C-alpha positions as CSV (number, residue, x, y, z in Angstrom):
1,M,5.9,-33.1,48.0
2,A,6.2,-34.2,51.6
3,K,4.5,-37.5,52.4
4,V,4.0,-40.3,55.0
5,V,6.3,-43.3,54.4
6,S,5.0,-45.4,57.3
7,I,2.7,-45.2,60.4
8,N,4.0,-47.3,63.3
9,I,2.7,-48.4,66.7
10,S,3.9,-50.4,69.6
11,E,1.9,-51.8,72.5
12,K,4.7,-51.3,75.0
13,K,7.1,-48.4,75.6
14,G,10.8,-49.2,74.8
15,T,10.0,-51.5,71.9
16,I,10.4,-51.1,68.2
17,K,7.2,-50.0,66.5
18,K,5.6,-52.0,63.8
19,P,4.0,-50.5,60.6
20,V,0.2,-50.4,60.3
21,E,-1.9,-49.8,57.2
22,V,-4.1,-47.1,58.8
23,G,-3.4,-44.8,61.7
24,Y,-6.3,-43.6,63.8
25,F,-5.3,-40.3,65.4
26,K,-7.4,-39.1,68.3
27,E,-7.6,-35.4,69.3
28,N,-5.6,-34.6,72.5
29,Y,-4.6,-38.2,72.8
30,G,-2.3,-39.5,70.0
31,L,-2.2,-42.6,67.8
32,E,-4.7,-45.3,68.9
33,G,-3.0,-48.5,69.9
34,D,0.3,-46.9,70.6
35,A,1.9,-47.1,74.1
36,H,3.0,-43.4,74.0
37,A,-0.5,-42.0,73.4
38,G,-2.0,-40.0,76.2
39,N,-2.8,-36.6,77.5
40,W,0.7,-35.1,77.3
41,H,2.9,-33.0,74.9
42,R,4.6,-36.0,73.1
43,Q,1.5,-37.8,71.8
44,V,3.0,-38.6,68.4
45,S,6.6,-38.8,67.3
46,L,7.9,-38.2,63.7
47,L,11.2,-38.9,62.0
48,A,12.2,-38.2,58.4
49,Q,13.4,-41.1,56.2
50,E,16.2,-38.8,55.3
51,S,17.4,-38.9,58.9
52,I,17.2,-42.7,58.9
53,D,19.3,-42.7,55.7
54,K,22.0,-40.7,57.5
55,M,22.3,-43.5,60.1
56,K,22.4,-46.1,57.4
57,K,25.4,-44.3,55.9
58,M,27.1,-44.8,59.3
59,G,26.9,-48.6,58.8
60,I,23.5,-49.8,60.2
61,W,21.9,-51.3,57.1
62,D,18.9,-52.9,58.8
63,L,17.2,-49.7,59.8
64,V,13.5,-49.7,58.8
65,A,10.5,-47.5,59.7
66,G,9.7,-47.7,63.4
67,K,13.1,-48.8,64.5
68,F,13.6,-45.4,66.1
69,A,10.2,-45.8,67.8
70,E,8.7,-43.1,65.6
71,N,5.0,-43.1,65.0
72,I,5.2,-41.4,61.6
73,T,8.1,-41.8,59.2
74,T,8.1,-39.0,56.6
75,E,9.8,-38.1,53.4
76,G,10.5,-34.8,51.7
77,I,10.3,-32.5,54.7
78,E,13.0,-31.4,57.1
79,L,11.1,-31.9,60.3
80,H,13.8,-30.9,62.7
81,T,14.0,-27.4,61.1
82,L,10.4,-26.6,61.8
83,P,9.8,-24.5,65.0
84,V,7.7,-25.6,67.9
85,G,4.1,-24.6,67.3
86,T,4.1,-25.4,63.6
87,K,1.0,-27.2,62.4
88,L,1.2,-30.2,60.0
89,K,-1.8,-31.5,58.1
90,I,-1.5,-35.2,57.3
91,G,-3.9,-36.6,54.6
92,K,-7.3,-35.1,54.6
93,E,-8.1,-34.9,58.3
94,V,-5.3,-35.1,60.8
95,V,-3.7,-31.9,62.1
96,L,-0.6,-32.1,64.4
97,E,1.1,-29.3,66.3
98,I,4.8,-29.7,66.9
99,S,5.5,-29.6,70.6
100,Q,9.1,-30.6,71.0
101,I,12.2,-31.0,68.8
102,G,14.5,-33.9,69.8
103,K,14.7,-35.7,73.1
104,K,17.4,-37.2,75.4
105,C,18.5,-40.6,74.1
106,H,17.9,-43.4,76.6
107,D,20.8,-45.4,77.9
108,A,19.8,-48.6,76.2
109,C,19.7,-47.2,72.7
110,E,21.1,-50.0,70.5
111,I,21.8,-47.7,67.6
112,K,23.9,-45.4,69.7
113,K,25.8,-48.4,71.1
114,I,26.7,-49.6,67.6
115,T,27.5,-46.2,65.9
116,G,28.3,-43.9,68.8
117,D,25.4,-41.7,67.6
118,C,21.7,-41.6,67.3
119,I,19.7,-39.2,65.1
120,M,16.4,-39.2,67.1
121,P,17.7,-36.8,69.9
122,R,18.4,-34.1,67.2
123,E,16.1,-34.8,64.3
124,G,13.1,-36.5,65.8
125,I,10.1,-34.3,66.6
126,F,7.0,-34.7,68.8
127,A,3.5,-33.4,68.3
128,K,0.1,-33.1,69.8
129,V,-3.0,-34.2,67.9
130,I,-5.0,-31.0,67.3
131,K,-7.6,-32.6,64.9
132,G,-8.1,-36.3,64.8
133,G,-8.8,-38.6,61.9
134,I,-7.3,-41.3,59.7
135,A,-3.8,-41.2,58.0
136,R,-2.1,-43.7,55.8
137,P,1.3,-44.3,54.2
138,G,1.4,-42.2,51.0
139,D,-0.7,-39.4,52.5
140,E,0.6,-35.9,51.7
141,I,2.0,-33.7,54.6
142,E,1.3,-30.0,54.4
143,I,2.8,-27.3,56.6
144,L,-0.1,-25.0,57.7
């Protein structure tokens, strides 16, 4: 079963996101309280715990949810293998539509400086909020 491990927000872009107990997702906007929310195609970012674990094996042991600036940390789903346009239902209400796979890593990426690599450009995904609602850690993720 695929599930949400953590929901993370940051008030400023370029900072590590902090976990929250409840995420309020707003249709065509993103995650309320997050600096990346807005009317664009990268409203919400997702990264699998399995991807974070790959980086841990490269020697960075202090990686936790939100360190890659992802809004939703998942488990049990290979996010980066899903095509753009795939819809994901999170919990009972929230529906996201994948809008982009990966992104260019910014020059100040601390993880890339330490290991020579960063997983977010290849395995992080971005989505738009199609249906808003509440999501929490532990919620099931369903591919629609």
